[in-house]
PDB file of N, CA, C and O in Angstrom, chain B, residues numbered from 101:
ATOM      1  N   MET B 101     -15.129 -11.497   4.210  1.00  0.00           N
ATOM      2  CA  MET B 101     -13.835 -10.870   4.002  1.00  0.00           C
ATOM      3  C   MET B 101     -14.029  -9.381   3.728  1.00  0.00           C
ATOM      4  O   MET B 101     -14.965  -8.968   3.044  1.00  0.00           O
ATOM      5  N   MET B 102     -13.129  -8.604   4.276  1.00  0.00           N
ATOM      6  CA  MET B 102     -13.178  -7.155   4.100  1.00  0.00           C
ATOM      7  C   MET B 102     -12.032  -6.738   3.188  1.00  0.00           C
ATOM      8  O   MET B 102     -10.908  -7.225   3.315  1.00  0.00           O
ATOM      9  N   PHE B 103     -12.333  -5.839   2.279  1.00  0.00           N
ATOM     10  CA  PHE B 103     -11.353  -5.366   1.316  1.00  0.00           C
ATOM     11  C   PHE B 103     -11.120  -3.874   1.478  1.00  0.00           C
ATOM     12  O   PHE B 103     -11.971  -3.148   1.992  1.00  0.00           O
ATOM     13  N   LEU B 104      -9.956  -3.431   1.031  1.00  0.00           N
ATOM     14  CA  LEU B 104      -9.632  -2.014   0.994  1.00  0.00           C
ATOM     15  C   LEU B 104      -9.315  -1.651  -0.446  1.00  0.00           C
ATOM     16  O   LEU B 104      -8.434  -2.240  -1.071  1.00  0.00           O
ATOM     17  N   ARG B 105     -10.054  -0.663  -0.966  1.00  0.00           N
ATOM     18  CA  ARG B 105      -9.793  -0.187  -2.328  1.00  0.00           C
ATOM     19  C   ARG B 105      -8.626   0.782  -2.262  1.00  0.00           C
ATOM     20  O   ARG B 105      -8.714   1.817  -1.602  1.00  0.00           O
ATOM     21  N   ILE B 106      -7.520   0.450  -2.951  1.00  0.00           N
ATOM     22  CA  ILE B 106      -6.333   1.302  -2.907  1.00  0.00           C
ATOM     23  C   ILE B 106      -6.104   2.058  -4.209  1.00  0.00           C
ATOM     24  O   ILE B 106      -5.219   2.909  -4.291  1.00  0.00           O
ATOM     25  N   SER B 107      -6.904   1.745  -5.227  1.00  0.00           N
ATOM     26  CA  SER B 107      -6.857   2.472  -6.498  1.00  0.00           C
ATOM     27  C   SER B 107      -8.172   2.215  -7.219  1.00  0.00           C
ATOM     28  O   SER B 107      -9.039   1.500  -6.716  1.00  0.00           O
ATOM     29  N   ALA B 108      -8.308   2.798  -8.386  1.00  0.00           N
ATOM     30  CA  ALA B 108      -9.539   2.609  -9.159  1.00  0.00           C
ATOM     31  C   ALA B 108      -9.766   1.144  -9.524  1.00  0.00           C
ATOM     32  O   ALA B 108     -10.906   0.715  -9.700  1.00  0.00           O
ATOM     33  N   SER B 109      -8.675   0.372  -9.639  1.00  0.00           N
ATOM     34  CA  SER B 109      -8.819  -1.009 -10.090  1.00  0.00           C
ATOM     35  C   SER B 109      -8.162  -2.041  -9.174  1.00  0.00           C
ATOM     36  O   SER B 109      -8.017  -3.199  -9.563  1.00  0.00           O
ATOM     37  N   GLN B 110      -7.763  -1.643  -7.966  1.00  0.00           N
ATOM     38  CA  GLN B 110      -7.027  -2.566  -7.100  1.00  0.00           C
ATOM     39  C   GLN B 110      -7.614  -2.580  -5.693  1.00  0.00           C
ATOM     40  O   GLN B 110      -7.841  -1.530  -5.091  1.00  0.00           O
ATOM     41  N   VAL B 111      -7.855  -3.778  -5.179  1.00  0.00           N
ATOM     42  CA  VAL B 111      -8.277  -3.953  -3.790  1.00  0.00           C
ATOM     43  C   VAL B 111      -7.345  -4.959  -3.130  1.00  0.00           C
ATOM     44  O   VAL B 111      -6.762  -5.816  -3.793  1.00  0.00           O
ATOM     45  N   VAL B 112      -7.217  -4.840  -1.813  1.00  0.00           N
ATOM     46  CA  VAL B 112      -6.440  -5.809  -1.039  1.00  0.00           C
ATOM     47  C   VAL B 112      -7.281  -6.250   0.154  1.00  0.00           C
ATOM     48  O   VAL B 112      -8.166  -5.522   0.603  1.00  0.00           O
ATOM     49  N   LEU B 113      -7.002  -7.426   0.654  1.00  0.00           N
ATOM     50  CA  LEU B 113      -7.677  -7.898   1.857  1.00  0.00           C
ATOM     51  C   LEU B 113      -7.184  -7.096   3.054  1.00  0.00           C
ATOM     52  O   LEU B 113      -5.977  -6.950   3.251  1.00  0.00           O
ATOM     53  N   LYS B 114      -8.105  -6.580   3.848  1.00  0.00           N
ATOM     54  CA  LYS B 114      -7.713  -5.815   5.026  1.00  0.00           C
ATOM     55  C   LYS B 114      -6.867  -6.657   5.972  1.00  0.00           C
ATOM     56  O   LYS B 114      -5.941  -6.141   6.598  1.00  0.00           O
ATOM     57  N   SER B 115      -7.170  -7.929   6.081  1.00  0.00           N
ATOM     58  CA  SER B 115      -6.435  -8.796   7.008  1.00  0.00           C
ATOM     59  C   SER B 115      -4.988  -9.024   6.570  1.00  0.00           C
ATOM     60  O   SER B 115      -4.165  -9.447   7.382  1.00  0.00           O
ATOM     61  N   ASP B 116      -4.664  -8.752   5.306  1.00  0.00           N
ATOM     62  CA  ASP B 116      -3.298  -8.924   4.801  1.00  0.00           C
ATOM     63  C   ASP B 116      -2.435  -7.679   5.003  1.00  0.00           C
ATOM     64  O   ASP B 116      -1.222  -7.739   4.802  1.00  0.00           O
ATOM     65  N   ILE B 117      -3.033  -6.556   5.396  1.00  0.00           N
ATOM     66  CA  ILE B 117      -2.301  -5.287   5.483  1.00  0.00           C
ATOM     67  C   ILE B 117      -1.388  -5.270   6.697  1.00  0.00           C
ATOM     68  O   ILE B 117      -1.821  -5.494   7.828  1.00  0.00           O
ATOM     69  N   ILE B 118      -0.107  -4.995   6.436  1.00  0.00           N
ATOM     70  CA  ILE B 118       0.880  -4.809   7.500  1.00  0.00           C
ATOM     71  C   ILE B 118       0.942  -3.333   7.871  1.00  0.00           C
ATOM     72  O   ILE B 118       1.027  -2.987   9.049  1.00  0.00           O
ATOM     73  N   GLY B 119       0.899  -2.460   6.861  1.00  0.00           N
ATOM     74  CA  GLY B 119       0.958  -1.034   7.129  1.00  0.00           C
ATOM     75  C   GLY B 119       0.614  -0.207   5.916  1.00  0.00           C
ATOM     76  O   GLY B 119       0.703  -0.665   4.777  1.00  0.00           O
ATOM     77  N   ILE B 120       0.215   1.028   6.185  1.00  0.00           N
ATOM     78  CA  ILE B 120      -0.084   2.024   5.162  1.00  0.00           C
ATOM     79  C   ILE B 120       0.840   3.198   5.430  1.00  0.00           C
ATOM     80  O   ILE B 120       0.868   3.733   6.539  1.00  0.00           O
ATOM     81  N   PHE B 121       1.603   3.603   4.408  1.00  0.00           N
ATOM     82  CA  PHE B 121       2.666   4.578   4.614  1.00  0.00           C
ATOM     83  C   PHE B 121       2.567   5.739   3.629  1.00  0.00           C
ATOM     84  O   PHE B 121       2.222   5.557   2.461  1.00  0.00           O
ATOM     85  N   ASP B 122       2.874   6.922   4.122  1.00  0.00           N
ATOM     86  CA  ASP B 122       2.933   8.128   3.302  1.00  0.00           C
ATOM     87  C   ASP B 122       4.263   8.139   2.545  1.00  0.00           C
ATOM     88  O   ASP B 122       5.322   7.963   3.147  1.00  0.00           O
ATOM     89  N   MET B 123       4.208   8.339   1.260  1.00  0.00           N
ATOM     90  CA  MET B 123       5.405   8.293   0.429  1.00  0.00           C
ATOM     91  C   MET B 123       6.424   9.370   0.834  1.00  0.00           C
ATOM     92  O   MET B 123       7.616   9.083   0.946  1.00  0.00           O
ATOM     93  N   ASP B 124       5.965  10.592   1.051  1.00  0.00           N
ATOM     94  CA  ASP B 124       6.883  11.682   1.388  1.00  0.00           C
ATOM     95  C   ASP B 124       7.543  11.479   2.749  1.00  0.00           C
ATOM     96  O   ASP B 124       8.751  11.673   2.887  1.00  0.00           O
ATOM     97  N   ASN B 125       6.772  11.096   3.739  1.00  0.00           N
ATOM     98  CA  ASN B 125       7.316  10.959   5.093  1.00  0.00           C
ATOM     99  C   ASN B 125       8.273   9.783   5.241  1.00  0.00           C
ATOM    100  O   ASN B 125       9.263   9.886   5.966  1.00  0.00           O
ATOM    101  N   THR B 126       8.000   8.680   4.576  1.00  0.00           N
ATOM    102  CA  THR B 126       8.836   7.499   4.780  1.00  0.00           C
ATOM    103  C   THR B 126      10.100   7.502   3.931  1.00  0.00           C
ATOM    104  O   THR B 126      11.034   6.754   4.219  1.00  0.00           O
ATOM    105  N   THR B 127      10.149   8.322   2.900  1.00  0.00           N
ATOM    106  CA  THR B 127      11.351   8.343   2.068  1.00  0.00           C
ATOM    107  C   THR B 127      12.364   9.373   2.554  1.00  0.00           C
ATOM    108  O   THR B 127      13.372   9.613   1.888  1.00  0.00           O
ATOM    109  N   VAL B 128      12.108   9.979   3.700  1.00  0.00           N
ATOM    110  CA  VAL B 128      13.055  10.928   4.283  1.00  0.00           C
ATOM    111  C   VAL B 128      14.229  10.188   4.908  1.00  0.00           C
ATOM    112  O   VAL B 128      15.377  10.612   4.770  1.00  0.00           O
ATOM    113  N   SER B 129      13.950   9.084   5.595  1.00  0.00           N
ATOM    114  CA  SER B 129      15.023   8.331   6.256  1.00  0.00           C
ATOM    115  C   SER B 129      15.719   7.402   5.263  1.00  0.00           C
ATOM    116  O   SER B 129      15.162   7.067   4.218  1.00  0.00           O
ATOM    117  N   ARG B 130      16.919   6.998   5.594  1.00  0.00           N
ATOM    118  CA  ARG B 130      17.673   6.089   4.729  1.00  0.00           C
ATOM    119  C   ARG B 130      16.960   4.743   4.576  1.00  0.00           C
ATOM    120  O   ARG B 130      16.895   4.190   3.478  1.00  0.00           O
ATOM    121  N   GLN B 131      16.425   4.220   5.689  1.00  0.00           N
ATOM    122  CA  GLN B 131      15.720   2.931   5.613  1.00  0.00           C
ATOM    123  C   GLN B 131      14.499   3.035   4.704  1.00  0.00           C
ATOM    124  O   GLN B 131      14.207   2.121   3.933  1.00  0.00           O
ATOM    125  N   GLY B 132      13.791   4.156   4.802  1.00  0.00           N
ATOM    126  CA  GLY B 132      12.626   4.351   3.945  1.00  0.00           C
ATOM    127  C   GLY B 132      12.996   4.443   2.483  1.00  0.00           C
ATOM    128  O   GLY B 132      12.320   3.873   1.627  1.00  0.00           O
ATOM    129  N   ARG B 133      14.088   5.173   2.189  1.00  0.00           N
ATOM    130  CA  ARG B 133      14.536   5.296   0.789  1.00  0.00           C
ATOM    131  C   ARG B 133      15.013   3.958   0.243  1.00  0.00           C
ATOM    132  O   ARG B 133      14.855   3.688  -0.947  1.00  0.00           O
ATOM    133  N   ASP B 134      15.592   3.119   1.090  1.00  0.00           N
ATOM    134  CA  ASP B 134      16.109   1.820   0.648  1.00  0.00           C
ATOM    135  C   ASP B 134      15.022   0.758   0.511  1.00  0.00           C
ATOM    136  O   ASP B 134      15.178  -0.196  -0.251  1.00  0.00           O
ATOM    137  N   PHE B 135      13.921   0.921   1.244  1.00  0.00           N
ATOM    138  CA  PHE B 135      12.883  -0.107   1.277  1.00  0.00           C
ATOM    139  C   PHE B 135      12.248  -0.352  -0.084  1.00  0.00           C
ATOM    140  O   PHE B 135      12.195  -1.493  -0.544  1.00  0.00           O
ATOM    141  N   LEU B 136      11.767   0.699  -0.734  1.00  0.00           N
ATOM    142  CA  LEU B 136      11.053   0.521  -2.003  1.00  0.00           C
ATOM    143  C   LEU B 136      11.931  -0.049  -3.111  1.00  0.00           C
ATOM    144  O   LEU B 136      11.485  -0.963  -3.806  1.00  0.00           O
ATOM    145  N   PRO B 137      13.167   0.443  -3.317  1.00  0.00           N
ATOM    146  CA  PRO B 137      14.010  -0.178  -4.343  1.00  0.00           C
ATOM    147  C   PRO B 137      14.305  -1.661  -4.046  1.00  0.00           C
ATOM    148  O   PRO B 137      14.373  -2.481  -4.962  1.00  0.00           O
ATOM    149  N   HIS B 138      14.475  -1.988  -2.773  1.00  0.00           N
ATOM    150  CA  HIS B 138      14.711  -3.388  -2.399  1.00  0.00           C
ATOM    151  C   HIS B 138      13.482  -4.240  -2.737  1.00  0.00           C
ATOM    152  O   HIS B 138      13.611  -5.324  -3.306  1.00  0.00           O
ATOM    153  N   ALA B 139      12.301  -3.747  -2.387  1.00  0.00           N
ATOM    154  CA  ALA B 139      11.073  -4.483  -2.686  1.00  0.00           C
ATOM    155  C   ALA B 139      10.883  -4.641  -4.191  1.00  0.00           C
ATOM    156  O   ALA B 139      10.407  -5.676  -4.659  1.00  0.00           O
ATOM    157  N   GLU B 140      11.258  -3.609  -4.944  1.00  0.00           N
ATOM    158  CA  GLU B 140      11.137  -3.687  -6.402  1.00  0.00           C
ATOM    159  C   GLU B 140      12.096  -4.727  -6.984  1.00  0.00           C
ATOM    160  O   GLU B 140      11.723  -5.489  -7.876  1.00  0.00           O
ATOM    161  N   ARG B 141      13.323  -4.758  -6.482  1.00  0.00           N
ATOM    162  CA  ARG B 141      14.290  -5.771  -6.951  1.00  0.00           C
ATOM    163  C   ARG B 141      13.804  -7.178  -6.648  1.00  0.00           C
ATOM    164  O   ARG B 141      14.075  -8.108  -7.408  1.00  0.00           O
ATOM    165  N   GLU B 142      13.087  -7.338  -5.542  1.00  0.00           N
ATOM    166  CA  GLU B 142      12.562  -8.647  -5.153  1.00  0.00           C
ATOM    167  C   GLU B 142      11.281  -9.003  -5.911  1.00  0.00           C
ATOM    168  O   GLU B 142      10.748 -10.100  -5.744  1.00  0.00           O
ATOM    169  N   GLY B 143      10.787  -8.087  -6.740  1.00  0.00           N
ATOM    170  CA  GLY B 143       9.581  -8.344  -7.523  1.00  0.00           C
ATOM    171  C   GLY B 143       8.301  -8.187  -6.731  1.00  0.00           C
ATOM    172  O   GLY B 143       7.266  -8.730  -7.119  1.00  0.00           O
ATOM    173  N   GLY B 144       8.350  -7.453  -5.623  1.00  0.00           N
ATOM    174  CA  GLY B 144       7.187  -7.344  -4.765  1.00  0.00           C
ATOM    175  C   GLY B 144       6.470  -6.021  -4.817  1.00  0.00           C
ATOM    176  O   GLY B 144       5.745  -5.690  -3.879  1.00  0.00           O
ATOM    177  N   VAL B 145       6.643  -5.234  -5.893  1.00  0.00           N
ATOM    178  CA  VAL B 145       5.967  -3.942  -5.993  1.00  0.00           C
ATOM    179  C   VAL B 145       4.918  -4.004  -7.103  1.00  0.00           C
ATOM    180  O   VAL B 145       5.194  -4.438  -8.221  1.00  0.00           O
ATOM    181  N   VAL B 146       3.701  -3.554  -6.760  1.00  0.00           N
ATOM    182  CA  VAL B 146       2.606  -3.490  -7.720  1.00  0.00           C
ATOM    183  C   VAL B 146       2.263  -2.021  -7.912  1.00  0.00           C
ATOM    184  O   VAL B 146       1.933  -1.324  -6.953  1.00  0.00           O
ATOM    185  N   TYR B 147       2.341  -1.553  -9.147  1.00  0.00           N
ATOM    186  CA  TYR B 147       2.028  -0.162  -9.477  1.00  0.00           C
ATOM    187  C   TYR B 147       0.535  -0.054  -9.736  1.00  0.00           C
ATOM    188  O   TYR B 147       0.064  -0.297 -10.848  1.00  0.00           O
ATOM    189  N   SER B 148      -0.200   0.311  -8.701  1.00  0.00           N
ATOM    190  CA  SER B 148      -1.652   0.457  -8.859  1.00  0.00           C
ATOM    191  C   SER B 148      -2.043   1.910  -9.025  1.00  0.00           C
ATOM    192  O   SER B 148      -3.229   2.240  -9.032  1.00  0.00           O
ATOM    193  N   ALA B 149      -1.052   2.784  -9.159  1.00  0.00           N
ATOM    194  CA  ALA B 149      -1.300   4.217  -9.323  1.00  0.00           C
ATOM    195  C   ALA B 149      -0.949   4.642 -10.738  1.00  0.00           C
ATOM    196  O   ALA B 149       0.152   4.377 -11.221  1.00  0.00           O
ATOM    197  N   ASP B 150      -1.886   5.299 -11.395  1.00  0.00           N
ATOM    198  CA  ASP B 150      -1.602   5.851 -12.720  1.00  0.00           C
ATOM    199  C   ASP B 150      -0.837   7.167 -12.586  1.00  0.00           C
ATOM    200  O   ASP B 150      -0.023   7.516 -13.441  1.00  0.00           O
ATOM    201  N   ASP B 151      -1.110   7.888 -11.502  1.00  0.00           N
ATOM    202  CA  ASP B 151      -0.450   9.159 -11.222  1.00  0.00           C
ATOM    203  C   ASP B 151       0.756   8.907 -10.322  1.00  0.00           C
ATOM    204  O   ASP B 151       1.099   7.765 -10.017  1.00  0.00           O
ATOM    205  N   LEU B 152       1.378   9.982  -9.913  1.00  0.00           N
ATOM    206  CA  LEU B 152       2.486   9.907  -8.971  1.00  0.00           C
ATOM    207  C   LEU B 152       1.978   9.287  -7.673  1.00  0.00           C
ATOM    208  O   LEU B 152       0.987   9.764  -7.120  1.00  0.00           O
ATOM    209  N   PRO B 153       2.630   8.239  -7.173  1.00  0.00           N
ATOM    210  CA  PRO B 153       2.152   7.605  -5.944  1.00  0.00           C
ATOM    211  C   PRO B 153       2.303   8.529  -4.743  1.00  0.00           C
ATOM    212  O   PRO B 153       3.325   9.197  -4.581  1.00  0.00           O
ATOM    213  N   ARG B 154       1.274   8.558  -3.905  1.00  0.00           N
ATOM    214  CA  ARG B 154       1.281   9.372  -2.688  1.00  0.00           C
ATOM    215  C   ARG B 154       1.475   8.511  -1.453  1.00  0.00           C
ATOM    216  O   ARG B 154       1.850   9.014  -0.394  1.00  0.00           O
ATOM    217  N   SER B 155       1.219   7.214  -1.584  1.00  0.00           N
ATOM    218  CA  SER B 155       1.343   6.315  -0.449  1.00  0.00           C
ATOM    219  C   SER B 155       1.631   4.906  -0.954  1.00  0.00           C
ATOM    220  O   SER B 155       1.580   4.626  -2.151  1.00  0.00           O
ATOM    221  N   TYR B 156       1.937   4.030   0.002  1.00  0.00           N
ATOM    222  CA  TYR B 156       2.059   2.622  -0.351  1.00  0.00           C
ATOM    223  C   TYR B 156       1.518   1.764   0.779  1.00  0.00           C
ATOM    224  O   TYR B 156       1.561   2.137   1.952  1.00  0.00           O
ATOM    225  N   VAL B 157       1.008   0.602   0.389  1.00  0.00           N
ATOM    226  CA  VAL B 157       0.408  -0.343   1.316  1.00  0.00           C
ATOM    227  C   VAL B 157       1.249  -1.616   1.271  1.00  0.00           C
ATOM    228  O   VAL B 157       1.461  -2.195   0.206  1.00  0.00           O
ATOM    229  N   VAL B 158       1.721  -2.039   2.432  1.00  0.00           N
ATOM    230  CA  VAL B 158       2.512  -3.261   2.523  1.00  0.00           C
ATOM    231  C   VAL B 158       1.585  -4.366   3.025  1.00  0.00           C
ATOM    232  O   VAL B 158       0.923  -4.222   4.052  1.00  0.00           O
ATOM    233  N   THR B 159       1.553  -5.474   2.276  1.00  0.00           N
ATOM    234  CA  THR B 159       0.716  -6.607   2.655  1.00  0.00           C
ATOM    235  C   THR B 159       1.563  -7.869   2.732  1.00  0.00           C
ATOM    236  O   THR B 159       2.649  -7.959   2.161  1.00  0.00           O
ATOM    237  N   GLU B 160       1.028  -8.829   3.452  1.00  0.00           N
ATOM    238  CA  GLU B 160       1.641 -10.160   3.468  1.00  0.00           C
ATOM    239  C   GLU B 160       0.526 -11.176   3.337  1.00  0.00           C
ATOM    240  O   GLU B 160      -0.432 -11.176   4.110  1.00  0.00           O
ATOM    241  N   HIS B 161       0.666 -12.040   2.348  1.00  0.00           N
ATOM    242  CA  HIS B 161      -0.319 -13.086   2.100  1.00  0.00           C
ATOM    243  C   HIS B 161       0.426 -14.384   1.818  1.00  0.00           C
ATOM    244  O   HIS B 161       1.231 -14.466   0.891  1.00  0.00           O
ATOM    245  N   GLU B 162       0.145 -15.389   2.629  1.00  0.00           N
ATOM    246  CA  GLU B 162       0.780 -16.702   2.497  1.00  0.00           C
ATOM    247  C   GLU B 162       2.300 -16.590   2.451  1.00  0.00           C
ATOM    248  O   GLU B 162       2.958 -17.264   1.658  1.00  0.00           O
ATOM    249  N   GLY B 163       2.850 -15.734   3.307  1.00  0.00           N
ATOM    250  CA  GLY B 163       4.296 -15.590   3.421  1.00  0.00           C
ATOM    251  C   GLY B 163       4.955 -14.697   2.394  1.00  0.00           C
ATOM    252  O   GLY B 163       6.170 -14.506   2.439  1.00  0.00           O
ATOM    253  N   LYS B 164       4.185 -14.143   1.466  1.00  0.00           N
ATOM    254  CA  LYS B 164       4.742 -13.271   0.438  1.00  0.00           C
ATOM    255  C   LYS B 164       4.385 -11.818   0.743  1.00  0.00           C
ATOM    256  O   LYS B 164       3.216 -11.483   0.932  1.00  0.00           O
ATOM    257  N   THR B 165       5.411 -10.957   0.788  1.00  0.00           N
ATOM    258  CA  THR B 165       5.207  -9.535   1.030  1.00  0.00           C
ATOM    259  C   THR B 165       5.062  -8.813  -0.303  1.00  0.00           C
ATOM    260  O   THR B 165       5.850  -9.020  -1.225  1.00  0.00           O
ATOM    261  N   THR B 166       4.043  -7.962  -0.390  1.00  0.00           N
ATOM    262  CA  THR B 166       3.796  -7.172  -1.593  1.00  0.00           C
ATOM    263  C   THR B 166       3.589  -5.723  -1.191  1.00  0.00           C
ATOM    264  O   THR B 166       2.943  -5.430  -0.185  1.00  0.00           O
ATOM    265  N   VAL B 167       4.149  -4.815  -1.994  1.00  0.00           N
ATOM    266  CA  VAL B 167       3.998  -3.382  -1.774  1.00  0.00           C
ATOM    267  C   VAL B 167       3.164  -2.823  -2.922  1.00  0.00           C
ATOM    268  O   VAL B 167       3.531  -2.950  -4.091  1.00  0.00           O
ATOM    269  N   TYR B 168       2.033  -2.201  -2.574  1.00  0.00           N
ATOM    270  CA  TYR B 168       1.152  -1.603  -3.567  1.00  0.00           C
ATOM    271  C   TYR B 168       1.310  -0.091  -3.512  1.00  0.00           C
ATOM    272  O   TYR B 168       1.088   0.515  -2.463  1.00  0.00           O
ATOM    273  N   LEU B 169       1.688   0.519  -4.614  1.00  0.00           N
ATOM    274  CA  LEU B 169       1.785   1.978  -4.698  1.00  0.00           C
ATOM    275  C   LEU B 169       0.410   2.528  -5.048  1.00  0.00           C
ATOM    276  O   LEU B 169      -0.276   1.997  -5.922  1.00  0.00           O
ATOM    277  N   SER B 170       0.011   3.597  -4.360  1.00  0.00           N
ATOM    278  CA  SER B 170      -1.325   4.157  -4.546  1.00  0.00           C
ATOM    279  C   SER B 170      -1.251   5.665  -4.739  1.00  0.00           C
ATOM    280  O   SER B 170      -0.406   6.334  -4.144  1.00  0.00           O
ATOM    281  N   SER B 171      -2.139   6.195  -5.572  1.00  0.00           N
ATOM    282  CA  SER B 171      -2.220   7.643  -5.743  1.00  0.00           C
ATOM    283  C   SER B 171      -3.111   8.275  -4.674  1.00  0.00           C
ATOM    284  O   SER B 171      -3.193   9.501  -4.586  1.00  0.00           O
ATOM    285  N   PHE B 172      -3.782   7.450  -3.857  1.00  0.00           N
ATOM    286  CA  PHE B 172      -4.559   7.964  -2.728  1.00  0.00           C
ATOM    287  C   PHE B 172      -3.612   8.301  -1.590  1.00  0.00           C
ATOM    288  O   PHE B 172      -2.577   7.655  -1.425  1.00  0.00           O
ATOM    289  N   SER B 173      -3.961   9.306  -0.810  1.00  0.00           N
ATOM    290  CA  SER B 173      -3.123   9.658   0.338  1.00  0.00           C
ATOM    291  C   SER B 173      -3.241   8.576   1.412  1.00  0.00           C
ATOM    292  O   SER B 173      -4.226   7.839   1.467  1.00  0.00           O
ATOM    293  N   SER B 174      -2.217   8.498   2.260  1.00  0.00           N
ATOM    294  CA  SER B 174      -2.253   7.519   3.347  1.00  0.00           C
ATOM    295  C   SER B 174      -3.426   7.804   4.282  1.00  0.00           C
ATOM    296  O   SER B 174      -4.021   6.871   4.821  1.00  0.00           O
ATOM    297  N   LYS B 175      -3.764   9.069   4.481  1.00  0.00           N
ATOM    298  CA  LYS B 175      -4.882   9.428   5.349  1.00  0.00           C
ATOM    299  C   LYS B 175      -6.196   8.862   4.810  1.00  0.00           C
ATOM    300  O   LYS B 175      -6.999   8.318   5.569  1.00  0.00           O
ATOM    301  N   VAL B 176      -6.412   8.990   3.501  1.00  0.00           N
ATOM    302  CA  VAL B 176      -7.622   8.442   2.886  1.00  0.00           C
ATOM    303  C   VAL B 176      -7.660   6.924   3.052  1.00  0.00           C
ATOM    304  O   VAL B 176      -8.695   6.364   3.411  1.00  0.00           O
ATOM    305  N   LEU B 177      -6.546   6.267   2.795  1.00  0.00           N
ATOM    306  CA  LEU B 177      -6.510   4.806   2.900  1.00  0.00           C
ATOM    307  C   LEU B 177      -6.718   4.342   4.336  1.00  0.00           C
ATOM    308  O   LEU B 177      -7.416   3.356   4.573  1.00  0.00           O
ATOM    309  N   ILE B 178      -6.121   5.038   5.289  1.00  0.00           N
ATOM    310  CA  ILE B 178      -6.290   4.672   6.700  1.00  0.00           C
ATOM    311  C   ILE B 178      -7.748   4.843   7.116  1.00  0.00           C
ATOM    312  O   ILE B 178      -8.298   3.991   7.813  1.00  0.00           O
ATOM    313  N   ASN B 179      -8.372   5.931   6.696  1.00  0.00           N
ATOM    314  CA  ASN B 179      -9.788   6.132   7.014  1.00  0.00           C
ATOM    315  C   ASN B 179     -10.659   5.055   6.384  1.00  0.00           C
ATOM    316  O   ASN B 179     -11.609   4.585   7.009  1.00  0.00           O
ATOM    317  N   ARG B 180     -10.351   4.667   5.174  1.00  0.00           N
ATOM    318  CA  ARG B 180     -11.093   3.580   4.521  1.00  0.00           C
ATOM    319  C   ARG B 180     -10.877   2.262   5.251  1.00  0.00           C
ATOM    320  O   ARG B 180     -11.815   1.484   5.428  1.00  0.00           O
ATOM    321  N   ALA B 181      -9.646   2.012   5.675  1.00  0.00           N
ATOM    322  CA  ALA B 181      -9.342   0.761   6.376  1.00  0.00           C
ATOM    323  C   ALA B 181     -10.066   0.686   7.706  1.00  0.00           C
ATOM    324  O   ALA B 181     -10.464  -0.399   8.130  1.00  0.00           O
ATOM    325  N   LYS B 182     -10.247   1.823   8.376  1.00  0.00           N
ATOM    326  CA  LYS B 182     -10.951   1.855   9.662  1.00  0.00           C
ATOM    327  C   LYS B 182     -12.453   1.674   9.505  1.00  0.00           C
ATOM    328  O   LYS B 182     -13.141   1.271  10.443  1.00  0.00           O
ATOM    329  N   SER B 183     -12.951   1.972   8.320  1.00  0.00           N
ATOM    330  CA  SER B 183     -14.380   1.879   8.047  1.00  0.00           C
ATOM    331  C   SER B 183     -14.806   0.418   8.124  1.00  0.00           C
ATOM    332  O   SER B 183     -14.068  -0.481   7.719  1.00  0.00           O
ATOM    333  N   SER B 184     -15.989   0.201   8.642  1.00  0.00           N
ATOM    334  CA  SER B 184     -16.507  -1.160   8.718  1.00  0.00           C
ATOM    335  C   SER B 184     -17.243  -1.556   7.458  1.00  0.00           C
ATOM    336  O   SER B 184     -17.687  -2.697   7.326  1.00  0.00           O
ATOM    337  N   ALA B 185     -17.376  -0.619   6.526  1.00  0.00           N
ATOM    338  CA  ALA B 185     -18.093  -0.908   5.277  1.00  0.00           C
ATOM    339  C   ALA B 185     -17.257  -1.810   4.386  1.00  0.00           C
ATOM    340  O   ALA B 185     -16.041  -1.654   4.281  1.00  0.00           O
ATOM    341  N   LEU B 186     -17.923  -2.744   3.754  1.00  0.00           N
ATOM    342  CA  LEU B 186     -17.257  -3.649   2.811  1.00  0.00           C
ATOM    343  C   LEU B 186     -16.991  -2.886   1.530  1.00  0.00           C
ATOM    344  O   LEU B 186     -17.892  -2.246   0.987  1.00  0.00           O
ATOM    345  N   MET B 187     -15.758  -2.947   1.041  1.00  0.00           N
ATOM    346  CA  MET B 187     -15.409  -2.262  -0.195  1.00  0.00           C
ATOM    347  C   MET B 187     -15.159  -3.308  -1.265  1.00  0.00           C
ATOM    348  O   MET B 187     -14.177  -4.046  -1.199  1.00  0.00           O
ATOM    349  N   PRO B 188     -16.040  -3.374  -2.248  1.00  0.00           N
ATOM    350  CA  PRO B 188     -15.889  -4.407  -3.289  1.00  0.00           C
ATOM    351  C   PRO B 188     -14.673  -4.188  -4.151  1.00  0.00           C
ATOM    352  O   PRO B 188     -14.415  -4.972  -5.065  1.00  0.00           O
TER     353      PRO B 188
END
């Protein structure tokens, strides 16, 4: 199994990742602004960022969608996800 480290203390399975999104770019549109509050109301947001979140990772595992907020940029996370190295 391959993991992606999205914060100092949080990893997710790469195979569960639906998408990695930049916080600034996706909250410009109405759908983007509505997505995160909706996910939070549904109980599907995990705050893995101690600082202001710069990106979020949407995962689905066993039919449950979870949104992880990360202080890492989406570019950093995408580069890590593309890496073939196992991230514990």
